[in-house]
PDBQT receptor file of N, H, CA, C and O in Angstrom, charges set to zero:
ATOM      1  N   UNK A   1       0.462  -0.808   0.307  1.00  0.00    +0.000 N 
ATOM      2  CA  UNK A   1       0.244  -0.074  -0.198  1.00  0.00    +0.000 C 
ATOM      3  C   UNK A   1       0.480   1.860  -0.469  1.00  0.00    +0.000 C 
ATOM      4  O   UNK A   1      -0.284   2.094  -1.406  1.00  0.00    +0.000 OA
ATOM      5  N   UNK A   2       0.842   2.573  -0.254  1.00  0.00    +0.000 N 
ATOM      6  H   UNK A   2       1.463   2.383   0.507  1.00  0.00    +0.000 HD
ATOM      7  CA  UNK A   2       0.990   3.610  -0.662  1.00  0.00    +0.000 C 
ATOM      8  C   UNK A   2       0.932   4.193   0.275  1.00  0.00    +0.000 C 
ATOM      9  O   UNK A   2      -0.159   4.681   0.569  1.00  0.00    +0.000 OA
ATOM     10  N   UNK A   3       1.878   4.360   0.996  1.00  0.00    +0.000 N 
ATOM     11  H   UNK A   3       2.764   3.963   0.757  1.00  0.00    +0.000 HD
ATOM     12  CA  UNK A   3       1.611   5.771   2.463  1.00  0.00    +0.000 C 
ATOM     13  C   UNK A   3       2.080   6.787   2.152  1.00  0.00    +0.000 C 
ATOM     14  O   UNK A   3       3.206   6.662   1.670  1.00  0.00    +0.000 OA
ATOM     15  N   UNK A   4       1.543   8.226   2.240  1.00  0.00    +0.000 N 
ATOM     16  H   UNK A   4       0.629   8.328   2.632  1.00  0.00    +0.000 HD
ATOM     17  CA  UNK A   4       2.134   9.235   2.922  1.00  0.00    +0.000 C 
ATOM     18  C   UNK A   4       3.105   9.908   3.694  1.00  0.00    +0.000 C 
ATOM     19  O   UNK A   4       2.359  10.802   4.093  1.00  0.00    +0.000 OA
ATOM     20  N   UNK A   5       4.067  10.138   4.152  1.00  0.00    +0.000 N 
ATOM     21  H   UNK A   5       4.673   9.412   3.829  1.00  0.00    +0.000 HD
ATOM     22  CA  UNK A   5       5.440  10.188   5.721  1.00  0.00    +0.000 C 
ATOM     23  C   UNK A   5       6.181  11.463   4.846  1.00  0.00    +0.000 C 
ATOM     24  O   UNK A   5       6.676  11.676   3.739  1.00  0.00    +0.000 OA
ATOM     25  N   UNK A   6       5.918  12.114   6.062  1.00  0.00    +0.000 N 
ATOM     26  H   UNK A   6       5.516  11.942   6.961  1.00  0.00    +0.000 HD
ATOM     27  CA  UNK A   6       5.920  13.481   6.068  1.00  0.00    +0.000 C 
ATOM     28  C   UNK A   6       6.446  13.842   4.412  1.00  0.00    +0.000 C 
ATOM     29  O   UNK A   6       7.628  13.901   4.074  1.00  0.00    +0.000 OA
ATOM     30  N   UNK A   7       4.815  14.141   3.157  1.00  0.00    +0.000 N 
ATOM     31  H   UNK A   7       3.854  14.093   3.432  1.00  0.00    +0.000 HD
ATOM     32  CA  UNK A   7       5.712  14.537   1.965  1.00  0.00    +0.000 C 
ATOM     33  C   UNK A   7       6.190  13.491   1.105  1.00  0.00    +0.000 C 
ATOM     34  O   UNK A   7       6.254  13.792  -0.087  1.00  0.00    +0.000 OA
ATOM     35  N   UNK A   8       6.527  12.376   1.421  1.00  0.00    +0.000 N 
ATOM     36  H   UNK A   8       6.475  12.131   2.389  1.00  0.00    +0.000 HD
ATOM     37  CA  UNK A   8       7.290  10.757   0.858  1.00  0.00    +0.000 C 
ATOM     38  C   UNK A   8       6.444   9.705   0.383  1.00  0.00    +0.000 C 
ATOM     39  O   UNK A   8       5.778   9.263   1.319  1.00  0.00    +0.000 OA
ATOM     40  N   UNK A   9       6.156   9.002  -0.942  1.00  0.00    +0.000 N 
ATOM     41  H   UNK A   9       6.698   9.360  -1.702  1.00  0.00    +0.000 HD
ATOM     42  CA  UNK A   9       5.297   8.676  -0.913  1.00  0.00    +0.000 C 
ATOM     43  C   UNK A   9       6.496   7.199  -0.670  1.00  0.00    +0.000 C 
ATOM     44  O   UNK A   9       7.605   7.025  -1.175  1.00  0.00    +0.000 OA
ATOM     45  N   UNK A  10       5.921   6.559   0.040  1.00  0.00    +0.000 N 
ATOM     46  H   UNK A  10       5.020   6.701   0.451  1.00  0.00    +0.000 HD
ATOM     47  CA  UNK A  10       6.536   4.915   1.859  1.00  0.00    +0.000 C 
ATOM     48  C   UNK A  10       5.736   4.320   0.720  1.00  0.00    +0.000 C 
ATOM     49  O   UNK A  10       4.712   4.753   0.192  1.00  0.00    +0.000 OA
ATOM     50  N   UNK A  11       6.631   2.926   0.393  1.00  0.00    +0.000 N 
ATOM     51  H   UNK A  11       7.463   2.574   0.822  1.00  0.00    +0.000 HD
ATOM     52  CA  UNK A  11       5.789   1.453   0.042  1.00  0.00    +0.000 C 
ATOM     53  C   UNK A  11       5.261   1.401   1.298  1.00  0.00    +0.000 C 
ATOM     54  O   UNK A  11       6.144   1.726   2.091  1.00  0.00    +0.000 OA
ATOM     55  N   UNK A  12       3.479   0.955   2.265  1.00  0.00    +0.000 N 
ATOM     56  H   UNK A  12       2.762   0.691   1.621  1.00  0.00    +0.000 HD
ATOM     57  CA  UNK A  12       3.816   0.442   3.544  1.00  0.00    +0.000 C 
ATOM     58  C   UNK A  12       4.127  -1.390   2.958  1.00  0.00    +0.000 C 
ATOM     59  O   UNK A  12       4.288  -1.737   1.787  1.00  0.00    +0.000 OA
ATOM     60  N   UNK A  13       4.133  -2.200   4.063  1.00  0.00    +0.000 N 
ATOM     61  H   UNK A  13       4.003  -1.918   5.013  1.00  0.00    +0.000 HD
ATOM     62  CA  UNK A  13       3.816  -3.335   4.633  1.00  0.00    +0.000 C 
ATOM     63  C   UNK A  13       2.821  -3.847   4.483  1.00  0.00    +0.000 C 
ATOM     64  O   UNK A  13       2.544  -4.961   4.039  1.00  0.00    +0.000 OA
ATOM     65  N   UNK A  14       1.863  -2.573   5.068  1.00  0.00    +0.000 N 
ATOM     66  H   UNK A  14       2.088  -1.668   5.428  1.00  0.00    +0.000 HD
ATOM     67  CA  UNK A  14       0.854  -3.207   6.406  1.00  0.00    +0.000 C 
ATOM     68  C   UNK A  14       0.068  -2.002   6.865  1.00  0.00    +0.000 C 
ATOM     69  O   UNK A  14       0.553  -1.295   5.982  1.00  0.00    +0.000 OA
ATOM     70  N   UNK A  15      -0.531  -1.385   7.337  1.00  0.00    +0.000 N 
ATOM     71  H   UNK A  15      -0.926  -1.960   8.054  1.00  0.00    +0.000 HD
ATOM     72  CA  UNK A  15      -2.159  -1.073   6.862  1.00  0.00    +0.000 C 
ATOM     73  C   UNK A  15      -1.612  -0.730   8.728  1.00  0.00    +0.000 C 
ATOM     74  O   UNK A  15      -1.836   0.471   8.886  1.00  0.00    +0.000 OA
ATOM     75  N   UNK A  16      -1.156  -1.190   9.772  1.00  0.00    +0.000 N 
ATOM     76  H   UNK A  16      -0.975  -2.165   9.644  1.00  0.00    +0.000 HD
ATOM     77  CA  UNK A  16      -0.597  -0.793  10.704  1.00  0.00    +0.000 C 
ATOM     78  C   UNK A  16       0.198   0.267  11.344  1.00  0.00    +0.000 C 
ATOM     79  O   UNK A  16       1.399   0.136  11.110  1.00  0.00    +0.000 OA
ATOM     80  N   UNK A  17      -0.086   1.216  12.035  1.00  0.00    +0.000 N 
ATOM     81  H   UNK A  17      -1.062   1.323  12.224  1.00  0.00    +0.000 HD
ATOM     82  CA  UNK A  17       0.092   2.515  12.930  1.00  0.00    +0.000 C 
ATOM     83  C   UNK A  17       1.272   2.187  12.503  1.00  0.00    +0.000 C 
ATOM     84  O   UNK A  17       1.820   2.522  11.452  1.00  0.00    +0.000 OA
ATOM     85  N   UNK A  18       1.767   1.321  13.600  1.00  0.00    +0.000 N 
ATOM     86  H   UNK A  18       1.322   1.049  14.454  1.00  0.00    +0.000 HD
ATOM     87  CA  UNK A  18       2.780   1.080  14.465  1.00  0.00    +0.000 C 
ATOM     88  C   UNK A  18       2.997   0.163  13.855  1.00  0.00    +0.000 C 
ATOM     89  O   UNK A  18       2.487  -0.607  14.669  1.00  0.00    +0.000 OA
ATOM     90  N   UNK A  19       3.557  -0.920  12.554  1.00  0.00    +0.000 N 
ATOM     91  H   UNK A  19       3.971  -0.294  11.893  1.00  0.00    +0.000 HD
ATOM     92  CA  UNK A  19       4.310  -1.515  12.051  1.00  0.00    +0.000 C 
ATOM     93  C   UNK A  19       4.864  -0.442  10.300  1.00  0.00    +0.000 C 
ATOM     94  O   UNK A  19       5.678  -0.994   9.560  1.00  0.00    +0.000 OA
ATOM     95  N   UNK A  20       4.350   0.881   9.929  1.00  0.00    +0.000 N 
ATOM     96  H   UNK A  20       3.688   1.329  10.531  1.00  0.00    +0.000 HD
ATOM     97  CA  UNK A  20       4.698   1.632   9.401  1.00  0.00    +0.000 C 
ATOM     98  C   UNK A  20       5.924   2.703   9.814  1.00  0.00    +0.000 C 
ATOM     99  O   UNK A  20       6.588   3.450   9.096  1.00  0.00    +0.000 OA
ATOM    100  N   UNK A  21       5.948   2.516  10.998  1.00  0.00    +0.000 N 
ATOM    101  H   UNK A  21       5.409   1.909  11.582  1.00  0.00    +0.000 HD
ATOM    102  CA  UNK A  21       6.826   3.659  11.931  1.00  0.00    +0.000 C 
ATOM    103  C   UNK A  21       7.451   2.725  11.973  1.00  0.00    +0.000 C 
ATOM    104  O   UNK A  21       8.469   3.194  11.465  1.00  0.00    +0.000 OA
ATOM    105  N   UNK A  22       7.745   1.489  12.222  1.00  0.00    +0.000 N 
ATOM    106  H   UNK A  22       6.917   1.108  12.634  1.00  0.00    +0.000 HD
ATOM    107  CA  UNK A  22       9.091   1.100  12.276  1.00  0.00    +0.000 C 
ATOM    108  C   UNK A  22       9.703   0.558  10.943  1.00  0.00    +0.000 C 
ATOM    109  O   UNK A  22      10.846   0.141  10.754  1.00  0.00    +0.000 OA
ATOM    110  N   UNK A  23       8.640   0.667  10.045  1.00  0.00    +0.000 N 
ATOM    111  H   UNK A  23       7.711   1.006  10.198  1.00  0.00    +0.000 HD
ATOM    112  CA  UNK A  23       8.949   0.295   8.507  1.00  0.00    +0.000 C 
ATOM    113  C   UNK A  23      10.134   1.535   7.909  1.00  0.00    +0.000 C 
ATOM    114  O   UNK A  23      11.328   1.499   7.611  1.00  0.00    +0.000 OA
ATOM    115  N   UNK A  24       9.279   2.388   7.928  1.00  0.00    +0.000 N 
ATOM    116  H   UNK A  24       8.309   2.417   8.171  1.00  0.00    +0.000 HD
ATOM    117  CA  UNK A  24       9.667   4.095   8.228  1.00  0.00    +0.000 C 
ATOM    118  C   UNK A  24      11.487   4.107   8.762  1.00  0.00    +0.000 C 
ATOM    119  O   UNK A  24      12.545   4.439   8.228  1.00  0.00    +0.000 OA
ATOM    120  N   UNK A  25      11.136   3.631   9.890  1.00  0.00    +0.000 N 
ATOM    121  H   UNK A  25      10.277   3.361  10.324  1.00  0.00    +0.000 HD
ATOM    122  CA  UNK A  25      12.701   3.863  10.536  1.00  0.00    +0.000 C 
ATOM    123  C   UNK A  25      12.575   4.677  11.725  1.00  0.00    +0.000 C 
ATOM    124  O   UNK A  25      13.637   4.729  12.346  1.00  0.00    +0.000 OA
ATOM    125  N   UNK A  26      11.749   5.245  12.178  1.00  0.00    +0.000 N 
ATOM    126  H   UNK A  26      10.887   5.204  11.674  1.00  0.00    +0.000 HD
ATOM    127  CA  UNK A  26      11.305   6.565  13.383  1.00  0.00    +0.000 C 
ATOM    128  C   UNK A  26      12.009   6.086  14.222  1.00  0.00    +0.000 C 
ATOM    129  O   UNK A  26      12.478   4.996  14.547  1.00  0.00    +0.000 OA
ATOM    130  N   UNK A  27      12.000   7.185  14.546  1.00  0.00    +0.000 N 
ATOM    131  H   UNK A  27      11.619   8.070  14.282  1.00  0.00    +0.000 HD
ATOM    132  CA  UNK A  27      13.125   7.239  16.371  1.00  0.00    +0.000 C 
ATOM    133  C   UNK A  27      12.816   8.333  17.189  1.00  0.00    +0.000 C 
ATOM    134  O   UNK A  27      12.754   9.561  17.134  1.00  0.00    +0.000 OA
ATOM    135  N   UNK A  28      12.547   6.872  18.421  1.00  0.00    +0.000 N 
ATOM    136  H   UNK A  28      12.597   5.874  18.465  1.00  0.00    +0.000 HD
ATOM    137  CA  UNK A  28      12.017   7.935  19.104  1.00  0.00    +0.000 C 
ATOM    138  C   UNK A  28      12.452   8.865  20.144  1.00  0.00    +0.000 C 
ATOM    139  O   UNK A  28      13.371   8.365  20.794  1.00  0.00    +0.000 OA
ATOM    140  N   UNK A  29      12.156   9.930  20.502  1.00  0.00    +0.000 N 
ATOM    141  H   UNK A  29      11.410  10.335  19.974  1.00  0.00    +0.000 HD
ATOM    142  CA  UNK A  29      10.783  10.790  20.530  1.00  0.00    +0.000 C 
ATOM    143  C   UNK A  29      10.053  11.053  18.904  1.00  0.00    +0.000 C 
ATOM    144  O   UNK A  29      10.578  11.554  17.909  1.00  0.00    +0.000 OA
ATOM    145  N   UNK A  30       8.764  10.547  19.074  1.00  0.00    +0.000 N 
ATOM    146  H   UNK A  30       8.337  10.140  19.882  1.00  0.00    +0.000 HD
ATOM    147  CA  UNK A  30       8.086  12.050  17.829  1.00  0.00    +0.000 C 
ATOM    148  C   UNK A  30       6.738  11.326  17.928  1.00  0.00    +0.000 C 
ATOM    149  O   UNK A  30       6.424  10.153  18.128  1.00  0.00    +0.000 OA
ATOM    150  N   UNK A  31       6.158  12.296  17.746  1.00  0.00    +0.000 N 
ATOM    151  H   UNK A  31       6.413  13.249  17.584  1.00  0.00    +0.000 HD
ATOM    152  CA  UNK A  31       4.660  13.051  17.395  1.00  0.00    +0.000 C 
ATOM    153  C   UNK A  31       3.652  11.887  15.680  1.00  0.00    +0.000 C 
ATOM    154  O   UNK A  31       4.040  11.778  14.517  1.00  0.00    +0.000 OA
ATOM    155  N   UNK A  32       2.515  11.350  16.288  1.00  0.00    +0.000 N 
ATOM    156  H   UNK A  32       2.199  11.439  17.233  1.00  0.00    +0.000 HD
ATOM    157  CA  UNK A  32       2.537  11.216  14.502  1.00  0.00    +0.000 C 
ATOM    158  C   UNK A  32       1.159  11.980  14.445  1.00  0.00    +0.000 C 
ATOM    159  O   UNK A  32       0.613  12.082  15.544  1.00  0.00    +0.000 OA
ATOM    160  N   UNK A  33       0.444  12.576  13.297  1.00  0.00    +0.000 N 
ATOM    161  H   UNK A  33       0.887  12.493  12.405  1.00  0.00    +0.000 HD
ATOM    162  CA  UNK A  33      -0.872  12.826  12.790  1.00  0.00    +0.000 C 
ATOM    163  C   UNK A  33      -0.624  12.168  11.865  1.00  0.00    +0.000 C 
ATOM    164  O   UNK A  33       0.335  11.881  11.149  1.00  0.00    +0.000 OA
ATOM    165  N   UNK A  34      -1.921  11.903  12.007  1.00  0.00    +0.000 N 
ATOM    166  H   UNK A  34      -2.700  12.136  12.589  1.00  0.00    +0.000 HD
ATOM    167  CA  UNK A  34      -2.778  11.378  10.378  1.00  0.00    +0.000 C 
ATOM    168  C   UNK A  34      -4.090  12.014   9.612  1.00  0.00    +0.000 C 
ATOM    169  O   UNK A  34      -5.218  11.685   9.980  1.00  0.00    +0.000 OA
ATOM    170  N   UNK A  35      -3.884  12.967   8.499  1.00  0.00    +0.000 N 
ATOM    171  H   UNK A  35      -2.968  13.235   8.200  1.00  0.00    +0.000 HD
ATOM    172  CA  UNK A  35      -4.577  13.808   8.820  1.00  0.00    +0.000 C 
ATOM    173  C   UNK A  35      -4.994  15.360   9.120  1.00  0.00    +0.000 C 
ATOM    174  O   UNK A  35      -5.809  16.223   8.793  1.00  0.00    +0.000 OA
ATOM    175  N   UNK A  36      -3.801  15.100  10.023  1.00  0.00    +0.000 N 
ATOM    176  H   UNK A  36      -3.140  14.399  10.289  1.00  0.00    +0.000 HD
ATOM    177  CA  UNK A  36      -3.845  16.291  10.823  1.00  0.00    +0.000 C 
ATOM    178  C   UNK A  36      -4.144  15.913  12.450  1.00  0.00    +0.000 C 
ATOM    179  O   UNK A  36      -4.176  16.843  13.255  1.00  0.00    +0.000 OA
ATOM    180  N   UNK A  37      -4.290  14.979  12.758  1.00  0.00    +0.000 N 
ATOM    181  H   UNK A  37      -4.264  14.223  12.103  1.00  0.00    +0.000 HD
ATOM    182  CA  UNK A  37      -5.323  15.244  13.725  1.00  0.00    +0.000 C 
ATOM    183  C   UNK A  37      -4.291  13.789  14.220  1.00  0.00    +0.000 C 
ATOM    184  O   UNK A  37      -4.321  12.725  13.601  1.00  0.00    +0.000 OA
ATOM    185  N   UNK A  38      -3.219  14.106  15.731  1.00  0.00    +0.000 N 
ATOM    186  H   UNK A  38      -3.195  14.970  16.233  1.00  0.00    +0.000 HD
ATOM    187  CA  UNK A  38      -2.061  13.095  16.748  1.00  0.00    +0.000 C 
ATOM    188  C   UNK A  38      -3.265  12.463  17.336  1.00  0.00    +0.000 C 
ATOM    189  O   UNK A  38      -4.269  12.639  18.025  1.00  0.00    +0.000 OA
ATOM    190  N   UNK A  39      -2.398  11.426  16.492  1.00  0.00    +0.000 N 
ATOM    191  H   UNK A  39      -1.582  11.282  15.932  1.00  0.00    +0.000 HD
ATOM    192  CA  UNK A  39      -2.930   9.989  17.170  1.00  0.00    +0.000 C 
ATOM    193  C   UNK A  39      -1.919   9.925  18.425  1.00  0.00    +0.000 C 
ATOM    194  O   UNK A  39      -0.775  10.354  18.277  1.00  0.00    +0.000 OA
ATOM    195  N   UNK A  40      -2.367   9.352  19.751  1.00  0.00    +0.000 N 
ATOM    196  H   UNK A  40      -3.296   9.003  19.872  1.00  0.00    +0.000 HD
ATOM    197  CA  UNK A  40      -1.540   9.394  21.167  1.00  0.00    +0.000 C 
ATOM    198  C   UNK A  40      -0.879   7.675  20.706  1.00  0.00    +0.000 C 
ATOM    199  O   UNK A  40      -1.315   6.797  19.962  1.00  0.00    +0.000 OA
ATOM    200  N   UNK A  41       0.664   7.818  21.794  1.00  0.00    +0.000 N 
ATOM    201  H   UNK A  41       1.018   8.532  22.399  1.00  0.00    +0.000 HD
ATOM    202  CA  UNK A  41       1.496   7.166  22.106  1.00  0.00    +0.000 C 
ATOM    203  C   UNK A  41       0.127   5.223  21.429  1.00  0.00    +0.000 C 
ATOM    204  O   UNK A  41      -0.021   4.457  20.476  1.00  0.00    +0.000 OA
ATOM    205  N   UNK A  42      -0.243   5.413  22.380  1.00  0.00    +0.000 N 
ATOM    206  H   UNK A  42      -0.123   6.035  23.154  1.00  0.00    +0.000 HD
ATOM    207  CA  UNK A  42      -1.064   3.928  23.306  1.00  0.00    +0.000 C 
ATOM    208  C   UNK A  42      -1.266   3.277  22.676  1.00  0.00    +0.000 C 
ATOM    209  O   UNK A  42      -0.934   2.092  22.648  1.00  0.00    +0.000 OA
ATOM    210  N   UNK A  43      -2.646   4.615  21.103  1.00  0.00    +0.000 N 
ATOM    211  H   UNK A  43      -2.916   5.578  21.126  1.00  0.00    +0.000 HD
ATOM    212  CA  UNK A  43      -3.840   3.814  20.155  1.00  0.00    +0.000 C 
ATOM    213  C   UNK A  43      -2.253   4.104  18.798  1.00  0.00    +0.000 C 
ATOM    214  O   UNK A  43      -2.582   5.019  18.044  1.00  0.00    +0.000 OA
ATOM    215  N   UNK A  44      -1.473   3.802  18.601  1.00  0.00    +0.000 N 
ATOM    216  H   UNK A  44      -1.206   3.058  19.214  1.00  0.00    +0.000 HD
ATOM    217  CA  UNK A  44      -0.383   3.279  17.487  1.00  0.00    +0.000 C 
ATOM    218  C   UNK A  44      -0.326   1.444  16.828  1.00  0.00    +0.000 C 
ATOM    219  O   UNK A  44      -0.141   1.019  15.688  1.00  0.00    +0.000 OA
ATOM    220  N   UNK A  45      -0.571   0.750  18.104  1.00  0.00    +0.000 N 
ATOM    221  H   UNK A  45      -0.722   1.096  19.030  1.00  0.00    +0.000 HD
ATOM    222  CA  UNK A  45      -0.630  -0.013  17.009  1.00  0.00    +0.000 C 
ATOM    223  C   UNK A  45      -1.985  -0.832  17.266  1.00  0.00    +0.000 C 
ATOM    224  O   UNK A  45      -2.095  -2.039  17.483  1.00  0.00    +0.000 OA
ATOM    225  N   UNK A  46      -3.273   0.427  17.162  1.00  0.00    +0.000 N 
ATOM    226  H   UNK A  46      -3.183   1.407  16.986  1.00  0.00    +0.000 HD
ATOM    227  CA  UNK A  46      -4.532   0.233  17.030  1.00  0.00    +0.000 C 
ATOM    228  C   UNK A  46      -4.961   0.722  16.314  1.00  0.00    +0.000 C 
ATOM    229  O   UNK A  46      -6.160   0.538  16.107  1.00  0.00    +0.000 OA
ATOM    230  N   UNK A  47      -4.018   1.861  15.326  1.00  0.00    +0.000 N 
ATOM    231  H   UNK A  47      -3.043   2.010  15.494  1.00  0.00    +0.000 HD
ATOM    232  CA  UNK A  47      -4.653   2.474  14.280  1.00  0.00    +0.000 C 
ATOM    233  C   UNK A  47      -4.400   1.656  12.943  1.00  0.00    +0.000 C 
ATOM    234  O   UNK A  47      -3.458   0.866  12.877  1.00  0.00    +0.000 OA
ATOM    235  N   UNK A  48      -5.329   1.881  11.801  1.00  0.00    +0.000 N 
ATOM    236  H   UNK A  48      -6.094   2.523  11.855  1.00  0.00    +0.000 HD
ATOM    237  CA  UNK A  48      -5.338   2.246  10.593  1.00  0.00    +0.000 C 
ATOM    238  C   UNK A  48      -4.653   2.990   9.318  1.00  0.00    +0.000 C 
ATOM    239  O   UNK A  48      -5.349   3.977   9.077  1.00  0.00    +0.000 OA
ATOM    240  N   UNK A  49      -3.783   2.925   8.591  1.00  0.00    +0.000 N 
ATOM    241  H   UNK A  49      -3.218   2.124   8.787  1.00  0.00    +0.000 HD
ATOM    242  CA  UNK A  49      -3.389   3.475   7.389  1.00  0.00    +0.000 C 
ATOM    243  C   UNK A  49      -4.645   2.907   7.016  1.00  0.00    +0.000 C 
ATOM    244  O   UNK A  49      -5.236   1.838   7.174  1.00  0.00    +0.000 OA
ATOM    245  N   UNK A  50      -4.943   4.601   6.164  1.00  0.00    +0.000 N 
ATOM    246  H   UNK A  50      -4.463   5.469   6.035  1.00  0.00    +0.000 HD
ATOM    247  CA  UNK A  50      -5.916   4.377   4.303  1.00  0.00    +0.000 C 
ATOM    248  C   UNK A  50      -5.054   4.859   3.671  1.00  0.00    +0.000 C 
ATOM    249  O   UNK A  50      -4.102   5.545   4.045  1.00  0.00    +0.000 OA
ATOM    250  N   UNK A  51      -5.473   4.378   2.246  1.00  0.00    +0.000 N 
ATOM    251  H   UNK A  51      -6.246   3.821   1.943  1.00  0.00    +0.000 HD
ATOM    252  CA  UNK A  51      -5.061   4.873   0.910  1.00  0.00    +0.000 C 
ATOM    253  C   UNK A  51      -5.388   6.161   1.372  1.00  0.00    +0.000 C 
ATOM    254  O   UNK A  51      -6.448   6.538   1.873  1.00  0.00    +0.000 OA
ATOM    255  N   UNK A  52      -4.383   6.774   1.152  1.00  0.00    +0.000 N 
ATOM    256  H   UNK A  52      -3.523   6.467   0.745  1.00  0.00    +0.000 HD
ATOM    257  CA  UNK A  52      -4.284   7.986   0.810  1.00  0.00    +0.000 C 
ATOM    258  C   UNK A  52      -4.390   9.405   2.057  1.00  0.00    +0.000 C 
ATOM    259  O   UNK A  52      -4.812  10.561   2.068  1.00  0.00    +0.000 OA
ATOM    260  N   UNK A  53      -3.687   8.401   3.052  1.00  0.00    +0.000 N 
ATOM    261  H   UNK A  53      -3.344   7.462   3.043  1.00  0.00    +0.000 HD
ATOM    262  CA  UNK A  53      -4.333   9.606   4.288  1.00  0.00    +0.000 C 
ATOM    263  C   UNK A  53      -2.617  10.013   3.715  1.00  0.00    +0.000 C 
ATOM    264  O   UNK A  53      -1.968   9.528   2.789  1.00  0.00    +0.000 OA
ATOM    265  N   UNK A  54      -2.256  11.140   4.754  1.00  0.00    +0.000 N 
ATOM    266  H   UNK A  54      -2.784  11.533   5.506  1.00  0.00    +0.000 HD
ATOM    267  CA  UNK A  54      -1.120  11.989   5.488  1.00  0.00    +0.000 C 
ATOM    268  C   UNK A  54      -1.039  11.734   6.924  1.00  0.00    +0.000 C 
ATOM    269  O   UNK A  54      -1.633  11.860   7.995  1.00  0.00    +0.000 OA
ATOM    270  N   UNK A  55       0.533  11.102   6.085  1.00  0.00    +0.000 N 
ATOM    271  H   UNK A  55       1.016  11.000   5.216  1.00  0.00    +0.000 HD
ATOM    272  CA  UNK A  55       0.888  10.613   8.169  1.00  0.00    +0.000 C 
ATOM    273  C   UNK A  55       1.878  11.482   8.108  1.00  0.00    +0.000 C 
ATOM    274  O   UNK A  55       2.733  11.383   7.227  1.00  0.00    +0.000 OA
ATOM    275  N   UNK A  56       1.908  12.543   9.113  1.00  0.00    +0.000 N 
ATOM    276  H   UNK A  56       1.214  12.624   9.829  1.00  0.00    +0.000 HD
ATOM    277  CA  UNK A  56       3.138  13.416   9.844  1.00  0.00    +0.000 C 
ATOM    278  C   UNK A  56       3.787  12.398  10.862  1.00  0.00    +0.000 C 
ATOM    279  O   UNK A  56       3.235  11.607  11.627  1.00  0.00    +0.000 OA
ATOM    280  N   UNK A  57       5.203  12.670  10.628  1.00  0.00    +0.000 N 
ATOM    281  H   UNK A  57       5.651  13.312  10.006  1.00  0.00    +0.000 HD
ATOM    282  CA  UNK A  57       5.850  12.463  11.811  1.00  0.00    +0.000 C 
ATOM    283  C   UNK A  57       6.974  13.148  12.124  1.00  0.00    +0.000 C 
ATOM    284  O   UNK A  57       8.004  13.342  11.479  1.00  0.00    +0.000 OA
ATOM    285  N   UNK A  58       6.466  13.650  13.731  1.00  0.00    +0.000 N 
ATOM    286  H   UNK A  58       5.629  13.492  14.255  1.00  0.00    +0.000 HD
ATOM    287  CA  UNK A  58       7.803  14.845  14.181  1.00  0.00    +0.000 C 
ATOM    288  C   UNK A  58       7.993  14.710  14.501  1.00  0.00    +0.000 C 
ATOM    289  O   UNK A  58       7.590  13.578  14.770  1.00  0.00    +0.000 OA
ATOM    290  N   UNK A  59       9.439  15.381  15.799  1.00  0.00    +0.000 N 
ATOM    291  H   UNK A  59       9.766  16.301  15.581  1.00  0.00    +0.000 HD
ATOM    292  CA  UNK A  59       9.825  15.086  16.419  1.00  0.00    +0.000 C 
ATOM    293  C   UNK A  59      10.236  16.291  16.734  1.00  0.00    +0.000 C 
ATOM    294  O   UNK A  59      10.169  17.264  15.983  1.00  0.00    +0.000 OA
ATOM    295  N   UNK A  60      10.889  16.281  18.387  1.00  0.00    +0.000 N 
ATOM    296  H   UNK A  60      10.943  15.491  18.997  1.00  0.00    +0.000 HD
ATOM    297  CA  UNK A  60      10.095  17.311  18.576  1.00  0.00    +0.000 C 
ATOM    298  C   UNK A  60      12.190  18.201  18.198  1.00  0.00    +0.000 C 
ATOM    299  O   UNK A  60      13.233  17.585  17.981  1.00  0.00    +0.000 OA
ATOM    300  N   UNK A  61      12.028  19.278  18.258  1.00  0.00    +0.000 N 
ATOM    301  H   UNK A  61      11.180  19.779  18.435  1.00  0.00    +0.000 HD
ATOM    302  CA  UNK A  61      12.888  20.639  18.260  1.00  0.00    +0.000 C 
ATOM    303  C   UNK A  61      13.849  20.895  20.036  1.00  0.00    +0.000 C 
ATOM    304  O   UNK A  61      13.237  21.626  20.815  1.00  0.00    +0.000 OA
ATOM    305  N   UNK A  62      14.378  20.671  20.236  1.00  0.00    +0.000 N 
ATOM    306  H   UNK A  62      14.875  20.077  19.603  1.00  0.00    +0.000 HD
ATOM    307  CA  UNK A  62      15.190  21.635  21.100  1.00  0.00    +0.000 C 
ATOM    308  C   UNK A  62      16.788  21.905  21.300  1.00  0.00    +0.000 C 
ATOM    309  O   UNK A  62      17.843  21.351  20.990  1.00  0.00    +0.000 OA
ATOM    310  N   UNK A  63      16.348  23.102  22.012  1.00  0.00    +0.000 N 
ATOM    311  H   UNK A  63      15.491  23.552  22.264  1.00  0.00    +0.000 HD
ATOM    312  CA  UNK A  63      16.756  24.291  22.032  1.00  0.00    +0.000 C 
ATOM    313  C   UNK A  63      15.784  26.026  22.026  1.00  0.00    +0.000 C 
ATOM    314  O   UNK A  63      14.575  26.216  21.893  1.00  0.00    +0.000 OA
ATOM    315  N   UNK A  64      16.592  26.745  22.168  1.00  0.00    +0.000 N 
ATOM    316  H   UNK A  64      17.574  26.591  22.276  1.00  0.00    +0.000 HD
ATOM    317  CA  UNK A  64      15.699  28.152  23.038  1.00  0.00    +0.000 C 
ATOM    318  C   UNK A  64      16.227  29.224  22.064  1.00  0.00    +0.000 C 
ATOM    319  O   UNK A  64      15.908  30.404  22.212  1.00  0.00    +0.000 OA
TER     320      UNK A  64
């Protein structure tokens, strides 16, 4: 399935968000939004990504 992660087309082997994040190589800490809606970390393994969804993986920026 084609998934759009941070503006990049990625071929995902699963539609499960936790699996997609592992495949993508996301390294904690990060936050995830699907179609602009925040997804709680506790829901990653329960969340199914659909074709055409826009997934944003955002890492915090430290400093001041």
